[in-house]
Backbone as CSV, one residue per row, in Angstrom:
resi,resn,N_x,N_y,N_z,CA_x,CA_y,CA_z,C_x,C_y,C_z
1,MET,148.909,-122.961,2.970,149.951,-123.893,2.941,149.420,-125.211,3.376
2,LYS,150.142,-126.081,2.790,149.850,-127.670,3.160,150.097,-127.925,4.615
3,ASN,149.316,-128.335,5.468,149.718,-129.137,6.693,150.151,-130.340,6.512
4,ILE,151.263,-130.862,7.196,151.600,-132.151,7.146,151.432,-132.766,8.503
5,ILE,150.708,-133.872,8.733,150.378,-134.476,9.763,151.188,-135.691,9.889
6,LEU,152.099,-136.067,10.821,152.643,-137.312,11.177,152.268,-137.917,12.572
7,ILE,151.701,-139.019,12.368,151.230,-139.892,13.423,151.798,-141.290,13.391
8,SER,152.125,-141.672,14.678,152.531,-143.224,14.787,151.274,-143.858,15.405
9,LEU,150.733,-144.692,14.398,149.479,-145.371,14.836,149.959,-146.899,14.859
10,ILE,149.532,-147.856,15.525,149.907,-149.232,15.700,149.004,-150.021,14.906
11,PHE,149.554,-150.851,13.962,148.946,-151.858,13.084,148.921,-153.288,13.995
12,TYR,147.928,-153.773,14.364,147.970,-155.198,14.962,147.806,-156.324,13.994
13,SER,147.995,-155.911,12.884,147.967,-157.144,11.714,149.231,-157.905,11.745
14,ASN,150.376,-157.123,12.142,151.637,-158.004,12.097,152.124,-158.234,13.492
15,LEU,153.012,-158.986,13.556,153.502,-159.572,14.852,154.176,-158.306,15.507
16,PHE,154.886,-157.410,14.568,155.655,-156.361,15.141,154.874,-155.138,14.857
17,ALA,154.829,-154.067,15.711,154.204,-152.835,15.335,154.869,-152.159,14.284
18,SER,154.246,-151.238,13.485,154.856,-150.419,12.678,154.197,-149.195,12.481
19,SER,155.024,-148.101,12.226,154.483,-146.753,12.404,153.894,-146.341,10.982
20,VAL,152.803,-145.549,11.116,152.033,-145.130,10.037,152.120,-143.586,9.997
21,GLU,152.482,-143.196,8.602,152.554,-141.699,8.429,151.371,-141.212,7.494
22,ILE,150.666,-140.365,8.143,149.390,-139.824,7.236,149.697,-138.239,7.127
23,THR,149.500,-137.938,5.780,149.713,-136.512,5.424,148.442,-135.995,4.770
24,SER,147.978,-134.745,5.092,146.745,-134.119,4.363,146.855,-132.732,4.493
25,ASP,145.808,-131.970,3.802,145.819,-130.617,3.772,145.334,-130.162,5.203
26,SER,144.615,-130.971,5.708,144.041,-130.500,6.986,143.561,-131.722,7.870
27,PHE,143.369,-131.420,9.082,143.215,-132.622,10.056,142.430,-131.995,11.219
28,PHE,141.725,-133.051,11.760,140.728,-132.696,12.959,140.549,-133.894,13.862
29,ALA,140.985,-133.707,15.017,140.700,-134.713,16.055,139.433,-134.607,16.782
30,ASP,138.698,-135.660,16.990,137.140,-135.547,17.623,137.306,-136.510,18.729
31,ASN,137.911,-135.991,20.109,138.221,-136.819,21.223,136.947,-137.559,21.633
32,SER,135.778,-136.830,21.560,134.656,-137.486,22.057,134.118,-138.775,21.292
33,SER,134.357,-138.902,20.211,134.112,-139.918,19.318,135.323,-141.003,19.087
34,ASN,136.433,-140.644,19.656,137.743,-141.459,19.170,138.177,-141.561,17.787
35,LYS,137.939,-140.333,16.995,138.195,-140.349,15.523,139.066,-139.273,15.125
36,LEU,139.900,-139.581,14.244,140.606,-138.467,13.509,140.299,-138.384,12.033
37,TYR,140.157,-137.158,11.692,139.794,-136.897,10.307,140.878,-136.215,9.490
38,PHE,141.235,-136.691,8.267,142.370,-136.229,7.364,141.427,-135.713,6.180
39,ILE,141.613,-134.541,5.846,140.885,-133.986,4.810,141.719,-133.449,3.695
40,ASP,141.445,-133.896,2.378,142.260,-133.356,1.057,143.538,-133.925,0.984
41,ASN,143.720,-134.466,-0.080,145.250,-134.800,-0.392,145.851,-135.705,0.750
42,VAL,145.129,-136.852,1.009,145.197,-137.682,1.881,146.273,-138.764,1.324
43,LYS,147.644,-138.904,2.202,148.531,-139.899,1.731,148.944,-140.666,3.125
44,ILE,148.959,-142.150,2.897,149.149,-142.889,4.000,150.352,-143.813,3.559
45,LYS,151.267,-143.877,4.341,152.608,-144.565,4.120,152.628,-145.497,5.473
46,LYS,152.815,-146.862,5.110,153.166,-147.829,6.262,154.236,-148.780,5.579
47,GLU,155.357,-148.879,5.965,156.344,-149.632,5.419,156.324,-149.359,3.809
48,LYS,156.229,-150.346,2.995,156.189,-150.132,1.364,154.540,-149.825,1.123
49,ASP,153.565,-150.040,1.851,152.180,-149.896,1.527,151.900,-148.310,1.305
50,ARG,151.085,-148.073,0.422,150.554,-146.540,0.067,149.128,-146.582,-0.019
51,LEU,148.490,-145.577,0.370,147.070,-145.325,-0.081,146.689,-143.837,-0.147
52,PHE,146.009,-143.425,-1.061,145.653,-142.046,-1.281,144.219,-141.985,-1.466
53,ALA,143.586,-140.736,-0.849,142.241,-140.569,-0.806,141.918,-139.068,-0.573
54,ASN,140.706,-138.689,-0.822,140.291,-137.217,-0.527,139.924,-136.955,1.050
55,LEU,139.483,-138.187,1.561,139.193,-138.139,3.067,139.431,-139.387,3.762
56,LEU,140.007,-139.384,5.076,140.229,-140.446,5.888,139.844,-140.433,7.250
57,VAL,139.165,-141.267,7.816,138.757,-141.107,9.000,139.398,-142.525,9.622
58,VAL,140.035,-142.271,10.946,140.674,-143.218,11.615,139.868,-143.274,12.924
59,TYR,139.547,-144.601,13.328,138.877,-145.068,14.328,139.698,-145.641,15.335
60,PHE,139.521,-145.382,16.682,140.061,-145.971,17.914,139.206,-146.590,18.773
61,ASN,139.649,-147.737,19.359,138.739,-148.431,20.324,138.956,-147.874,21.688
62,GLU,138.224,-148.584,22.464,138.059,-147.932,23.964,139.657,-147.946,24.740
63,ASN,140.563,-148.764,24.217,141.960,-148.902,24.648,142.839,-148.013,23.852
64,ASN,142.330,-147.140,23.119,142.807,-146.208,22.278,144.005,-146.963,21.098
65,GLU,143.496,-148.009,20.657,144.167,-148.745,19.563,143.468,-148.600,18.279
66,THR,144.231,-148.404,17.327,143.644,-148.219,16.066,142.672,-149.510,15.577
67,ALA,141.456,-149.104,15.379,140.409,-150.082,15.133,140.189,-150.339,13.582
68,LYS,140.153,-149.196,12.952,139.638,-149.147,11.710,139.933,-147.984,10.847
69,TYR,140.263,-148.006,9.551,140.288,-146.795,8.634,139.272,-146.941,7.692
70,GLU,138.692,-145.669,7.351,137.880,-145.588,6.242,138.339,-144.355,5.276
71,ALA,138.619,-144.654,4.210,139.155,-143.796,3.050,137.907,-143.530,2.024
72,SER,137.930,-142.413,1.524,136.779,-142.073,0.532,137.392,-141.069,-0.424
73,GLY,136.571,-141.139,-1.585,136.801,-140.220,-2.616,138.212,-140.374,-3.352
74,ASP,138.176,-141.279,-4.531,139.213,-141.469,-5.321,140.446,-142.169,-4.791
75,VAL,139.878,-143.193,-4.063,140.945,-143.963,-3.469,141.812,-144.893,-4.243
76,LYS,143.054,-144.774,-4.014,143.957,-145.697,-4.820,144.867,-146.238,-3.854
77,PHE,145.478,-147.322,-3.982,146.286,-148.128,-3.070,147.387,-148.968,-3.763
78,ASN,148.495,-149.214,-3.070,149.486,-150.302,-3.331,149.748,-150.996,-1.870
79,ILE,149.423,-152.354,-1.730,149.581,-153.043,-0.430,150.677,-154.178,-1.015
80,PHE,151.397,-154.594,0.039,152.511,-155.509,-0.061,152.262,-156.617,0.929
81,LYS,152.045,-157.675,0.798,152.193,-158.867,1.783,152.983,-159.930,1.352
82,ASP,154.003,-160.448,1.973,155.002,-161.463,1.724,155.349,-161.113,0.136
83,LYS,155.192,-161.985,-0.557,155.494,-161.934,-1.990,154.604,-161.361,-2.929
84,THR,153.382,-161.008,-2.372,152.253,-160.420,-3.273,152.098,-158.896,-3.164
85,HIS,151.800,-158.223,-4.244,151.727,-157.037,-4.504,150.238,-156.665,-4.945
86,TYR,149.481,-156.072,-4.205,148.147,-155.483,-4.583,148.168,-154.198,-5.004
87,LYS,147.447,-153.796,-6.172,147.349,-152.316,-6.503,145.883,-152.258,-6.963
88,GLY,145.248,-151.155,-6.654,143.949,-151.144,-6.739,143.302,-149.602,-6.486
89,SER,141.845,-149.753,-6.662,141.147,-148.565,-6.457,139.748,-148.584,-6.177
90,ALA,139.110,-147.793,-5.687,137.518,-147.783,-5.354,137.113,-146.420,-4.973
91,ASP,135.846,-146.351,-4.857,135.128,-145.144,-4.387,135.372,-144.995,-2.918
92,SER,135.406,-145.950,-2.277,135.847,-146.008,-0.839,136.431,-147.392,-0.240
93,VAL,137.208,-147.471,0.678,137.810,-148.477,1.227,137.942,-148.303,2.695
94,GLU,137.505,-149.567,3.264,137.463,-149.621,4.776,138.502,-150.648,5.119
95,TYR,139.399,-150.482,6.000,140.360,-151.246,6.515,140.164,-151.928,8.058
96,ILE,139.755,-152.991,8.321,139.591,-153.438,9.665,140.922,-154.008,10.124
97,VAL,141.425,-153.449,11.106,142.793,-153.673,11.680,142.879,-155.277,12.119
98,LYS,141.992,-155.330,13.227,141.973,-156.711,13.840,142.092,-157.991,12.729
99,THR,141.197,-157.766,11.832,141.089,-158.826,10.865,141.913,-159.001,9.630
100,THR,142.734,-157.876,9.404,143.404,-157.289,8.182,142.678,-157.483,6.889
101,LYS,141.282,-157.061,7.131,140.380,-157.075,5.941,140.222,-155.605,5.507
102,TYR,140.367,-155.830,3.951,139.918,-154.662,3.277,138.607,-154.653,2.642
103,ILE,137.752,-153.716,2.651,136.340,-153.707,1.962,136.314,-152.627,1.017
104,LEU,136.350,-152.870,-0.297,136.388,-151.912,-1.361,134.962,-151.576,-1.847
105,LEU,134.378,-150.466,-1.962,133.022,-150.146,-2.398,133.020,-149.299,-3.506
106,GLY,132.181,-149.590,-4.506,131.986,-148.642,-5.702,133.087,-148.841,-6.671
107,ASN,132.928,-149.287,-7.906,133.945,-149.413,-8.951,135.242,-149.921,-8.324
108,ALA,135.117,-150.948,-7.668,136.076,-151.556,-7.081,137.242,-152.480,-7.861
109,ILE,138.464,-152.310,-7.989,139.626,-152.986,-8.763,140.574,-153.366,-7.949
110,VAL,141.023,-154.625,-7.784,142.100,-155.099,-7.241,142.933,-155.868,-8.265
111,LYS,144.122,-155.474,-8.320,145.063,-156.214,-9.391,146.225,-156.722,-8.489
112,ASP,146.308,-158.138,-8.566,147.347,-158.865,-7.717,148.437,-159.002,-8.873
113,LEU,149.594,-157.806,-8.822,150.491,-157.801,-9.713,151.703,-158.907,-9.606
114,SER,151.639,-159.673,-8.603,152.681,-160.724,-8.475,152.069,-162.077,-9.137
115,PHE,150.974,-162.292,-9.239,150.454,-163.460,-9.795,149.598,-163.122,-11.160
116,LYS,149.451,-161.877,-11.403,148.660,-161.467,-12.785,147.335,-161.985,-12.637
117,ARG,146.660,-161.598,-11.613,145.173,-161.720,-11.577,144.448,-160.327,-11.126
118,ASP,143.427,-159.973,-11.854,142.597,-158.873,-11.674,141.219,-159.128,-11.094
119,LEU,140.672,-158.481,-10.340,139.294,-158.434,-9.748,138.522,-157.043,-10.206
120,TYR,137.283,-157.187,-10.508,136.583,-156.116,-10.742,135.144,-156.155,-9.998
121,GLY,134.543,-155.484,-9.389,133.210,-155.598,-8.870,132.629,-154.282,-8.091
122,ASP,131.585,-154.304,-7.695,131.036,-153.381,-7.073,131.610,-153.184,-5.472
123,LYS,131.759,-154.524,-5.031,132.152,-154.775,-3.614,133.200,-155.900,-3.438
124,ILE,134.357,-155.580,-3.207,135.521,-156.661,-2.908,136.064,-156.632,-1.463
125,ILE,136.010,-157.783,-1.150,136.448,-158.013,0.293,137.701,-158.755,0.302
126,LEU,138.803,-158.290,0.777,140.164,-158.895,0.516,140.797,-159.069,1.920
127,ASN,141.141,-160.064,2.284,141.592,-160.335,3.657,143.207,-160.573,3.331
128,ILE,143.946,-159.619,3.747,145.463,-159.644,3.455,145.978,-160.889,4.160
129,SER,145.576,-161.274,5.331,146.445,-162.273,5.991,146.085,-163.856,5.478
130,THR,144.852,-164.027,4.814,144.668,-165.226,4.386,144.594,-165.298,2.702
131,GLY,144.690,-164.203,2.197,144.469,-163.909,0.661,143.229,-164.257,0.113
132,ASN,142.188,-164.621,1.098,140.894,-164.946,0.689,140.039,-163.585,0.039
133,THR,139.452,-163.652,-0.966,138.639,-162.476,-1.579,137.261,-162.906,-1.864
134,ARG,136.336,-161.933,-1.717,135.068,-162.150,-1.988,134.708,-161.052,-3.045
135,VAL,134.013,-161.341,-4.159,133.541,-159.916,-5.135,132.129,-160.063,-5.416
136,ASN,131.543,-158.939,-5.095,129.920,-158.827,-5.583,129.806,-157.730,-6.322
137,SER,128.736,-157.786,-7.163,128.367,-156.878,-8.138,126.769,-156.620,-8.391
138,LYS,126.557,-155.444,-9.049,125.233,-155.144,-9.258,124.705,-156.107,-10.460
139,LYS,123.631,-156.435,-10.546,123.101,-157.149,-11.722,123.436,-156.628,-13.102
140,ASP,123.341,-155.341,-13.253,123.640,-154.794,-14.529,125.166,-154.758,-14.888
141,LYS,126.085,-154.999,-13.907,127.473,-155.020,-14.148,127.943,-156.192,-13.415
142,PRO,128.274,-157.198,-14.053,128.817,-158.437,-13.540,130.207,-158.356,-12.629
143,SER,130.557,-159.393,-11.716,131.902,-159.470,-11.152,132.785,-159.745,-12.403
144,LYS,134.089,-159.372,-12.356,134.949,-159.957,-13.372,136.210,-160.593,-12.831
145,PHE,136.757,-161.569,-12.899,138.164,-162.179,-12.613,139.024,-162.325,-14.013
146,ILE,140.135,-161.920,-14.011,140.996,-161.882,-15.119,142.325,-162.457,-14.742
147,PHE,142.681,-163.561,-15.262,144.082,-164.130,-14.925,144.773,-164.629,-16.063
148,GLU,146.129,-164.870,-16.105,146.997,-165.489,-17.163,147.227,-166.795,-16.841
149,MET,147.002,-167.597,-18.141,147.107,-169.084,-18.009,148.162,-169.466,-19.047
150,GLU,148.942,-170.464,-18.233,150.144,-171.041,-19.294,149.516,-172.122,-20.239
151,ASP,149.880,-171.973,-21.410,149.297,-172.906,-22.475,150.132,-174.278,-22.388
């Protein structure tokens, strides 16, 4: 039977804290390393944001505050910031809470559905607060930026 884990974690990326709900088939807490492991069928909900993965590791700092999330295995997400809606996928995604930075690795795709811009690369770094993005790719597969233009 599927275990459902509900945890309230604090995101310091916003002025106001918001709760995060994480569900998975299994869960493991490693108190010695300040990590939580969510395994199989991982789903994260934070306000309108959603992320799906096979594995999620949540890292806490020395003050027991959420520092970082690492999702891997068929990662897909929908992220909303102000008027912007990002949809994407990657082999793995790291979210650094303090800097509101997402690092997507392997077959990375970010679609800005609000402004109709798509990014493709081997590594995409997206800062949600600033909207700044960096895309890197391997030599045999270049980075790609697709956007709509009014004539």
